[in-house]
C-alpha positions, -999 to 999 in steps of 0.1 A, spaced: -525 -904 -22 -519 -910 16 -493 -900 40 -471 -927 52 -480 -947 81 -453 -932 102 -467 -898 98 -503 -906 103 -505 -925 136 -496 -916 172 -484 -882 187 -466 -874 155 -498 -862 138 -506 -837 164 -473 -820 164 -464 -788 147 -450 -790 112 -412 -782 112 -389 -776 82 -373 -809 87 -405 -828 84 -412 -818 48 -393 -818 13 -369 -796 -2 -382 -762 -15 -409 -759 14 -410 -727 34 -430 -727 63 -425 -692 74 -426 -675 108 -458 -658 117 -461 -646 82 -499 -650 76 -517 -648 44 -510 -621 19 -541 -625 -1 -566 -653 -12 -566 -682 -36 -591 -681 -66 -612 -712 -75 -591 -715 -107 -559 -720 -88 -546 -684 -91 -539 -660 -62 -551 -626 -55 -529 -603 -34 -546 -580 -9 -523 -550 -9 -537 -535 23 -520 -566 40 -485 -559 28 -459 -540 49 -448 -509 31 -410 -510 31 -408 -475 14 -426 -448 32 -456 -434 15 -446 -399 27 -414 -397 7 -415 -370 -20 -396 -373 -53 -365 -350 -55 -358 -329 -85 -333 -344 -109 -309 -331 -135 -329 -348 -165 -361 -330 -161 -377 -321 -194 -360 -348 -214 -385 -372 -234 -370 -405 -222 -357 -392 -189 -323 -407 -176 -325 -431 -206 -320 -402 -232 -288 -406 -251 -283 -367 -251 -284 -367 -213 -257 -396 -213 -234 -376 -235 -238 -345 -215 -232 -363 -182 -201 -379 -197 -188 -346 -208 -194 -332 -175 -175 -357 -155 -149 -368 -180 -142 -338 -199 -145 -331 -236 -128 -358 -258 
């Protein structure tokens, strides 16, 4: 497979790639860099040290109402108690 003649001759070959030069679904990015490395089998390994943490690592978890329940906030008992607290007893 070869590129079209118009793209492989002249000055155009040495210009930087723009989003209008390529097909749909291609994202060039803007100074993004690599997040990891490719494997020889076609996979990708993410290097977690290169990623930007958008959540601070210094945030401490706050105590919550559902402490001690087996399923946490998904416990049906917790749901019923919360419903009674906010809506009154039916």
